[in-house]
N, C-alpha and C positions, 0 to 999 in steps of 0.2 A: 307943577314940578318941571323943571327944565331938563330936557334930555341931555343937554350939554354936560351937566354935572355928572351924569351917569357915565358918559364916555370917558371922562377924566378919571373915573374910579376903576376903569378896566385896563388890564395889561394887554389885552388883545380881544378882537371879536373872533369868536370861534365859529359861529354859524350866523350868516346874514339872514335878514328877513326873507329875502328871495329864496334862499336855500331851504329855509324852514317851510315856507308855503308850498314850494314844489314837492317836498317830501310828504307833507300833510296830504296833499292831493293824491299822491301815489298810494299812501296808506289807506285813504278813504276809498279809493277804487278797489283795492285788494279786499278790504273789509266788506264792501258792498257785494263783491263777487262771491266771497266766502259765506256770507250770511243772508243772501237773497232768499226770500220766502221763509225766514226763520224768526222774524220780528224780534231781534235781540234787544235786551235791556242793557243799555250803556250806562255805566256808573263812573262818574267823574270823582276822583279823589281830590277833595278840597285841601288846600286852596291852590296848590301848585299846578294842577292839571287843568284848571278852568279855561285858560286861553286856548291851549291845545285842544281840549275837548270841544269847545265852541267852534273852532275852525274845522275840526275833523268831522263832526256830525253835520255841519252845513255843507260839506263836500260830498257826503254820502247820498246815494240815489235810491235808497231803500227805506222802508218804514222802520223806525227805531223808537224805543221809548227811553226816556232819560231819567236818571236819578243821581243822587249824590251821597257820598260818605266822607266824613272827615276822620282821618286816622293819622297818628303822628308818632314819631320816635325821635324827633330832633329838638323840640323846644325852640330856644332862640339861638342855639349854638351852631357850629359847623360840623359836628360829629354826631352820629346817631347815639342816643342814650341807651338803646337796647330796650327801653321801656315802651313797648308798642301798645297804644291804646286807641280805642274808638272814641272820638269826641262827638260825632254826630252819626247816627245810624238811619238807615232807610226804614220806612214804616211798612212797605209792601213785601209780599212774599216773592222769593225768587225760585220757588219750587218748580221744577220742570222747565225753567226758562234758560235760554242761551244768554249768558252773562258775559259782557265785555267790560273789563275793568280798565279804565283809562288813567294812566299815571304819568307824572312828569318825568321821573327818573327812577331807574333801578340802580341802587347804590350798594349798600351792604347786603341787601336781599332780605333782611329781617322783616321789614314792614310788609312787603308784598307776600312773603311766605306766611306770615301770621294772618294777613287778610284773606288769603286763599283758603287757609284752614277754616276760618270763620265762615266764609261763604260756602265751602264744600259741605259743611255741616247743615246747611239749609237746603241741600238737595237740588241744585240746579241741573238742567240737562247738560250744560257744559260751562266752563269758565275759560276765558282767554284774557291775557294781559296785553294791553297795548301801551307801550311806553315811548315817549318822544325820545328820551335819552337812556343809554345804558352805559354804566361805568363798571365794567367787569373787573377791573384792577382792584376795586374796593370790596369785592364780594366776600362776605363772611358766611353766607348760607347759599348753597347751590340752588339757584333759581334763574330762569330765563323768561323773557317775555316772548309770547308767540308772534308779536308784531313789534318791531323796534325801528324807530326812525333813524337814530344816529348812535354810534358808539363813540364815547368821548374819553379823553385821557383823564388821569387823576389830578384834576385841577378844580378849583372852586368856581363853578359856573352859576351865573344868574341871568335873569331876563326871560321873557316869554313865559312868565308864570313862576319861574324859580326865583327865590328870594334869599336875602341875607337879612335876618332880623326884621322881616316884613317889608324891606325895601327892594327895589329893582324889578318887581314883578311885571310892571307895565312897559318895560323896554321891549321893542319889537324884535330884537336880535338876541342871541345868546353870547355873552361875553365871559371872559375869565376875570374875576375880581382880583385886584391887586392885593397881595398879602397884608400890606399895612392897613387896609380897610377893615379886615376882620381879625387881625392879630391882637 
């Protein structure tokens, strides 16, 4: 896949690769400081958070355990359907564990709120949400991440794990997709 085609589909670059990596390192340091000696279980939300998750955990200087969940409310469109469902669940218990959920973006808030309810019913010691991006202008449910990389405007962003219909995830920056691409 040519990266040139991707740049032609963007109206602008919102966050450069360098800005993202700098912020990921800052967040990893904060998480390492806050969770030192707690052996947190870090859960990546598939598929959007995978790149962020990988970079984040590699920058942390504490022991962590890794796991994955797939949860969705989007399908292949640009708007949340409101139908939040787990597509892949963890097999291990989180009871009495310090859980760090790593998400690509907090948008409407429905997905992360539903996920937190599911996880809280499993009795962890604590749950924190780490999101690379936050789009508070789209919030339908009041929720905030405990650790947020960037607040972004109400534009359709892709790259660094975020996609449109499965495309653009492997771009190293975060760009705003031209409306004619997804309209």
